[in-house]
C-alpha positions in Angstrom: 32.8 26.4 26.8 31.8 21.8 27.2 28.4 23.2 28.2 27.3 25.2 24.7 29.5 22.6 23.1 27.6 19.9 24.4 24.3 22.1 23.2 25.6 22.3 19.9 26.0 18.9 19.3 22.6 18.3 21.1 20.5 21.4 17.9 23.3 19.6 15.3 21.2 16.1 16.5 18.3 17.1 16.6 18.7 18.8 13.3 19.3 15.4 11.6 16.5 13.9 13.6 14.5 16.5 11.7 15.5 16.4 8.2 15.5 12.1 8.3 12.1 11.9 9.6 11.2 14.8 6.9 12.7 13.4 4.1 10.5 10.0 4.9 7.5 11.6 4.4 8.5 13.4 1.3 9.1 9.2 0.0 6.2 8.6 -0.2 4.2 5.1 0.5 5.4 2.2 1.3 5.3 -1.5 -1.4 3.5 -4.6 -0.5 6.1 -7.3 -2.1 4.2 -9.3 -4.0 2.3 -9.8 -7.1 -1.1 -9.4 -7.3 -2.5 -11.0 -9.9 -6.8 -10.7 -10.7 -8.7 -11.5 -14.0 -11.6 -9.0 -15.1 -14.8 -9.4 -16.6 -12.9 -9.6 -20.4 -11.3 -12.7 -19.1 -7.9 -10.9 -19.4 -5.2 -11.1 -16.5 -3.7 -8.0 -15.2 -0.8 -8.4 -12.1 0.9 -5.6 -10.1 4.0 -6.2 -8.8 4.6 -4.4 -5.5 1.4 -2.7 -5.2 1.4 0.5 -3.2 0.0 0.0 0.6 -2.8 2.7 1.2 -4.1 3.9 -1.5 -7.7 3.5 -3.6 -7.0 1.5 -7.0 -9.5 0.9 -9.3 -10.2 -1.7 -12.1 -10.5 -0.7 -15.3 -13.3 -2.9 -15.8 -14.9 -5.5 -13.0 -12.4 -8.0 -11.3 -14.3 -11.5 -11.1 -11.6 -12.6 -8.9 -7.3 -12.3 -7.5 -5.3 -13.9 -6.2 -2.8 -12.2 -3.9 0.9 -13.1 -3.7 1.5 -10.8 -1.6 2.5 -9.9 1.9 -0.2 -7.7 2.8 -3.9 -7.7 2.4 -5.5 -6.4 0.4 -9.3 -5.1 0.6 -11.9 -5.6 -2.4 -14.9 -3.1 -3.1 -17.7 -3.8 -5.4 -17.5 0.8 -5.5 -15.3 2.5 -7.3 -14.3 4.3 -3.5 -13.2 1.8 -1.9 -16.1 2.5 0.5 -18.3 -0.2 -0.2 -18.7 -3.9 0.6 -15.8 -4.9 1.3 -13.3 -7.7 0.1 -10.5 -8.7 2.4 -7.8 -10.7 0.9 -4.9 -11.8 2.6 -1.4 -12.7 1.7 -1.9 -16.3 -0.3 -4.7 -16.1 -0.6 -7.6 -16.6 -3.5 -11.0 -15.9 -4.0 -13.1 -15.8 -6.9 -15.4 -12.0 -5.7 -16.4 -9.1 -8.3 -15.1 -5.7 -7.1 -13.9 -2.6 -9.2 -11.7 -0.9 -6.2 -8.9 -2.6 -3.8 -6.5 -1.5 -1.2 -3.3 -2.6 0.3 -4.3 -2.5 3.9 -0.6 -0.9 5.2 0.5 -3.5 8.6 
């Protein structure tokens, strides 16, 4: 009987670990901590608080400069699909660069 109980406990632990892992996968992407500031072509100041990691984001008009006040590196792109002419901007850095999209990198 003790062996059967150990098997049942092991199975319950495995099931709990699977449910926890599945729950984390469904929780969605992570986020950088902090604020990403950028200026658009029209001189408007934009900000994104705790930006999502890993997904390509478009800017409404051309971005012209950024201040990355987050804990993650952001990569700026000259196209709308985060594929061409990348310019990485590390946490705490400010750059002038014309861009159409950006993506925050996962650590």
